[in-house]
C-alpha positions in Angstrom: 103.8 74.1 49.3 105.4 71.0 47.7 103.9 68.8 45.1 103.3 66.1 47.6 101.4 68.4 49.9 99.2 69.7 47.0 98.4 66.2 45.9 97.5 65.0 49.4 95.4 68.1 49.9 93.5 67.5 46.6 93.0 63.8 47.5 91.7 64.7 50.9 89.3 67.2 49.4 88.0 64.7 46.8 88.2 61.7 49.2 90.4 59.9 46.6 87.3 58.8 44.6 87.6 61.0 41.6 91.2 62.1 41.8 92.3 63.4 38.4 96.1 64.1 38.2 97.0 67.2 36.3 100.6 66.5 35.5 103.2 63.7 35.3 104.5 64.2 38.8 101.0 63.8 40.2 100.4 60.6 38.2 103.7 59.1 39.5 102.9 60.1 43.0 99.4 58.6 42.9 100.8 55.3 41.4 103.5 55.2 44.1 100.9 55.9 46.8 98.7 53.0 45.6 101.7 50.7 45.4 102.8 51.6 49.0 99.2 50.9 50.2 99.3 47.5 48.6 102.7 46.6 50.1 101.5 47.8 53.5 98.4 45.6 53.2 100.6 42.6 52.5 102.8 43.3 55.5 99.8 43.7 57.7 98.4 40.4 56.4 101.7 38.7 57.0 102.0 40.0 60.5 98.4 38.9 61.4 99.2 35.5 59.8 102.3 35.1 62.0 100.6 36.2 65.3 97.5 34.1 64.8 99.4 31.0 63.8 101.8 31.4 66.8 98.8 31.5 69.0 97.3 28.4 67.4 100.6 26.6 67.8 100.7 27.5 71.5 97.1 26.4 72.1 97.7 23.1 70.2 100.9 22.4 72.3 99.0 23.0 75.5 96.3 20.6 74.4 98.6 17.7 73.6 98.3 14.4 75.6 101.4 13.1 77.4 103.8 11.6 74.8 101.6 12.8 71.8 103.5 14.3 68.9 102.7 17.8 67.7 103.3 16.8 64.1 99.8 15.8 63.1 98.0 16.9 60.0 95.2 18.8 61.8 97.7 21.0 63.6 98.8 22.4 60.2 95.5 23.0 58.4 95.2 26.7 59.1 98.9 27.3 58.6 98.8 25.6 55.2 95.6 27.0 53.7 96.1 30.5 55.0 99.7 30.3 53.9 98.4 29.7 50.3 96.3 32.8 50.6 99.2 34.8 52.0 101.5 33.5 49.2 99.0 34.5 46.5 98.6 38.0 48.2 102.4 38.4 48.1 102.6 37.3 44.5 99.9 39.8 43.5 101.8 42.6 45.2 105.4 41.8 44.2 105.4 39.5 41.2 104.2 42.0 38.5 107.2 44.2 39.1 109.6 41.3 39.2 108.4 39.7 36.0 107.4 42.7 33.9 109.8 45.3 35.2 109.2 48.6 36.8 108.3 50.6 33.7 106.2 47.9 31.9 102.9 49.9 32.3 104.4 53.0 30.8 106.0 51.1 27.9 102.7 49.3 27.1 100.7 52.5 27.3 103.1 54.3 25.0 103.1 51.3 22.6 99.3 51.3 22.5 99.1 55.0 22.0 101.6 54.9 19.2 99.7 52.0 17.6 96.5 54.0 17.9 98.1 57.1 16.4 99.5 55.1 13.5 96.2 53.4 12.7 94.3 56.7 12.6 96.4 58.0 9.8 96.2 54.9 7.6 
């Protein structure tokens, strides 16, 4: 049984609420799993945003009067404000790795642990 199978089995048994990784591989796998779920959530959000806004555009076009322009502010309210929400969701998922780097959390944890160890001995 591979490490991935063992971790998934343990997570299913404990329903992912109190999952306590036993080694470095399990920690890395669990972090990667959480990251993949966040990315999947963003892609789902983006797909729903796209589908719903296409439907709104189609409905708005069908309700136009003869000679009336589509480019009116009320046709873009949902697109704009939901777009802000989608943008913030995307930034929360992708920005931390872009700005801080992939191993920032590990480096920060190591730095704080080293600092704690040094302060205990002083």
